[in-house]
Structures are given as C-alpha cells and as structure tokens.
C-alpha positions as CSV (number, residue, x, y, z in Angstrom):
1,X,-27.3,-53.0,-31.2
2,X,-24.1,-55.1,-31.1
3,X,-23.8,-55.9,-27.2
4,X,-20.2,-55.6,-27.3
5,X,-20.9,-51.9,-28.6
6,X,-22.1,-50.7,-25.5
7,X,-19.0,-52.5,-22.8
8,X,-17.0,-50.3,-25.8
9,X,-18.4,-47.1,-25.3
10,X,-18.3,-47.0,-21.7
11,X,-14.5,-47.7,-21.1
12,X,-13.9,-45.4,-24.2
13,X,-15.9,-42.3,-21.8
14,X,-14.0,-43.9,-19.1
15,X,-10.6,-42.9,-20.8
16,X,-11.6,-39.7,-21.8
17,X,-12.9,-38.6,-18.1
18,X,-9.3,-40.2,-16.9
19,X,-7.5,-38.4,-19.5
20,X,-9.2,-35.0,-18.5
21,X,-8.5,-35.5,-14.9
22,X,-5.3,-36.3,-15.1
23,X,-4.8,-34.2,-17.4
24,X,-5.6,-31.1,-14.9
25,X,-4.3,-32.2,-11.5
26,X,-0.8,-32.6,-13.8
27,X,-1.0,-28.8,-14.2
28,X,-2.3,-28.1,-11.3
29,X,1.3,-30.4,-9.8
30,X,3.0,-28.5,-12.5
31,X,1.6,-24.3,-11.5
32,X,1.8,-25.3,-7.4
33,X,5.7,-26.7,-7.6
34,X,6.9,-24.2,-9.1
35,X,8.7,-20.9,-7.0
36,X,7.0,-18.3,-5.2
37,X,3.3,-20.1,-6.0
38,X,1.2,-20.6,-2.8
39,X,-2.6,-21.0,-2.1
40,X,-4.8,-18.2,-3.5
41,X,-8.7,-17.6,-3.2
42,X,-8.9,-14.4,-5.3
43,X,-12.4,-12.4,-5.5
44,X,-13.5,-12.2,-9.5
45,X,-16.3,-11.7,-11.5
46,X,-17.8,-14.8,-13.5
47,X,-18.6,-16.4,-16.2
48,X,-22.4,-15.7,-15.7
49,X,-23.2,-13.1,-13.3
50,X,-22.0,-11.2,-10.1
51,X,-18.4,-11.6,-8.6
52,X,-17.7,-14.8,-6.0
53,X,-14.0,-15.6,-4.3
54,X,-12.9,-18.4,-6.4
55,X,-9.7,-21.2,-5.7
56,X,-6.2,-21.1,-7.1
57,X,-2.5,-20.0,-6.7
58,X,-1.3,-16.9,-7.3
59,X,2.9,-16.4,-7.9
60,X,5.6,-14.3,-7.9
61,X,7.1,-12.6,-10.4
62,X,9.6,-9.9,-11.0
63,X,7.9,-8.0,-12.0
64,X,3.7,-9.1,-12.0
65,X,2.1,-11.9,-9.8
66,X,-0.1,-14.6,-11.8
67,X,-3.3,-16.0,-10.3
68,X,-4.1,-19.1,-11.0
69,X,-7.8,-20.7,-11.0
70,X,-7.3,-24.4,-9.5
71,X,-9.0,-27.2,-11.5
72,X,-8.3,-25.6,-14.8
73,X,-7.0,-27.5,-18.3
74,X,-6.0,-24.1,-18.9
75,X,-2.2,-23.1,-18.9
76,X,-1.8,-18.4,-18.6
77,X,-2.5,-17.6,-15.5
78,X,-6.5,-16.5,-15.7
79,X,-5.3,-12.5,-13.5
80,X,-2.4,-10.7,-13.8
81,X,-1.4,-8.0,-11.4
82,X,1.6,-6.4,-12.2
83,X,3.3,-3.7,-10.0
84,X,3.2,-1.0,-11.7
85,X,-0.4,-0.9,-11.8
86,X,-0.9,-1.0,-7.6
87,X,-0.9,2.3,-6.5
88,X,-2.0,0.6,-2.4
89,X,-1.9,-2.4,-0.6
90,X,-4.5,-2.9,2.7
91,X,-3.9,-5.9,4.3
92,X,-6.1,-7.1,7.0
93,X,-5.8,-9.7,9.4
94,X,-9.0,-12.7,9.1
95,X,-9.6,-15.2,12.5
96,X,-10.4,-18.5,11.6
97,X,-14.0,-19.6,10.5
98,X,-13.2,-22.6,12.5
99,X,-11.9,-23.3,16.0
100,X,-8.5,-25.0,15.4
101,X,-7.9,-23.3,12.3
102,X,-5.3,-20.4,11.5
103,X,-6.0,-17.0,10.9
104,X,-5.5,-16.1,7.2
105,X,-4.9,-12.0,5.6
106,X,-7.5,-10.5,2.9
107,X,-5.2,-8.7,1.1
108,X,-6.8,-5.7,-1.4
109,X,-5.1,-3.9,-4.9
110,X,-5.3,-0.7,-4.9
111,X,-4.8,-0.2,-9.0
112,X,-3.9,2.8,-10.8
113,X,-7.4,2.3,-12.4
114,X,-9.8,2.3,-9.5
115,X,-9.9,-0.8,-9.9
116,X,-10.2,-2.9,-6.2
117,X,-8.8,-6.6,-6.8
118,X,-9.5,-8.4,-3.2
119,X,-7.6,-12.1,-2.1
120,X,-7.8,-14.5,0.8
121,X,-4.1,-15.6,1.7
122,X,-2.4,-16.9,4.8
123,X,-0.9,-15.2,6.8
124,X,2.7,-16.1,6.0
125,X,1.5,-15.6,1.9
126,X,0.3,-12.1,2.2
127,X,3.1,-10.4,4.5
128,X,5.1,-11.7,1.3
129,X,3.2,-10.0,-0.8
130,X,3.5,-7.1,1.1
131,X,7.2,-7.3,0.8
132,X,7.3,-7.9,-2.7
133,X,5.4,-5.1,-3.1
134,X,7.7,-2.8,-1.3
135,X,10.4,-3.8,-2.4
136,X,10.2,-3.0,-6.4
137,X,12.9,-2.4,-7.8
138,X,14.2,1.5,-8.2
139,X,11.9,2.8,-11.2
140,X,10.0,-0.1,-11.5
141,X,6.3,1.9,-9.8
142,X,5.2,4.7,-10.8
143,X,5.9,7.5,-9.3
144,X,8.5,5.9,-7.1
145,X,11.3,8.6,-5.7
146,X,13.9,6.8,-5.7
C-alpha cells in the first residue's frame, strides 16, 4: 500500500464527516428559524421497539402541527397532527427536574381514532398549543357547532 493512500483516505473521511455535520446542523437551523417553531419532546415508537421520548421541533400551521426530529437529515416532518383529528387536548404542568430550571408542560392529544400523542413543551408553548387548537376557524374541526 502506498504511504500517500492512508492520509488521502483519512482526509476523504474527514471531509465526508464535515459535510454531513454541516448538512444536519443547517437543516436544524432552517427548521428552527421558521415562524411558529418551538422545542418539543414527543413520545414516539422507535424503529426497533417500544415507545421512547424523542427530542425535536414542533411548528404550527393553519390546520396542523408538524414535528421534526432533532438532528435528522429528513427535510419533511416526522409526525403531523391535523387539527381536525384532535378530539380533546389535555395539559398538565410538570415540575422542573433540576432546581432552578423552568417547569414544563405535558400535552396529550387525544385523536378521534383513539390514538394518544404525548408531547413535553415549555409552559408558553403548551398555552400556545391549547390556543391554536381552540381557535380553529369555523368548519375546520369536525363537529364544530359554528
């Protein structure tokens, strides 16, 4: 093997690593800089087994909220919750795990098909989610009396 081939291989691997890191961080910045985005930890089923808490960003839309997994290469949202599918929404205040840290909010979306989606957000984002759901335009939510 040539003495020059090992450093070239290491440089190639290093460049590939840097390009992937820049792509992941760039995607994270792109999603987080858009209007209506906030930190959200969602309870989801993992690829290999049981449900676990996964960090990400949630973003408001007119008729849905989109959840983007943190540090992923995927440009599309990993989960979408349509406003019309939400039958009920509960919020519960969670005390801070570390003294001096802020409290958070557990938001539970009860969907019309019986499914339940849990999310942990900060208190202001929990209030914003509740307001978003309650302020649906007329006719957007199934069973809307307006």
